[in-house]
C-alpha positions in Angstrom: 70.4 84.2 112.9 69.8 87.9 113.3 71.9 88.3 116.2 74.9 87.0 114.2 74.1 89.3 111.8 73.0 92.8 113.8 77.1 92.3 115.6 78.9 91.5 112.1 76.7 95.2 111.4 78.3 96.9 114.1 81.6 94.7 113.3 81.6 96.8 110.5 81.0 99.8 111.5 83.0 100.0 114.1 86.2 99.2 111.5 84.9 102.4 110.0 85.2 104.7 112.5 88.4 103.2 113.7 90.0 104.7 110.3 87.9 107.8 111.0 89.8 107.7 113.5 93.4 106.8 112.6 92.5 109.3 109.6 92.2 111.9 112.3 94.2 111.4 114.8 91.7 110.6 117.1 93.9 108.6 119.7 90.7 108.4 122.4 88.4 107.2 120.0 90.3 105.2 118.7 91.0 103.3 122.2 87.6 103.9 122.9 86.3 101.9 119.0 89.0 99.3 119.6 87.8 98.3 122.9 84.0 98.0 121.9 85.0 96.1 118.3 87.4 93.6 120.9 84.4 93.3 123.1 81.9 92.8 119.7 84.3 90.3 118.2 84.3 88.3 121.3 81.0 88.0 121.3 79.7 87.2 117.7 82.6 84.3 118.8 80.7 82.6 121.6 78.1 83.0 118.5 79.3 80.9 116.7 80.3 78.7 119.2 77.2 77.9 120.6 75.8 74.7 119.1 72.3 75.7 119.7 72.5 79.5 117.1 74.3 76.9 114.4 72.1 76.0 112.1 73.7 72.4 112.7 72.6 72.1 115.7 68.8 73.4 115.4 68.6 70.7 112.7 69.2 67.7 115.3 67.0 69.5 118.1 64.5 69.3 115.8 65.4 66.1 113.7 62.6 64.7 116.1 60.0 67.0 114.7 60.7 66.1 110.7 61.1 62.6 110.7 58.4 60.7 113.0 59.6 57.0 112.0 
């Protein structure tokens, strides 16, 4: 969960940097930050798809720990 929060924060900061590059007409910075943003978004998508990182997946894995019937 912490890793997801870190990636989401980084995505937000990268979007701000991209906006700043657009304002400053900094083409090289725009390209660099856009590429880094795409990488972070793909990584976040991977984290979200991985069932071990999702709450439902964690609950299913730990079901036996909670219920001893």
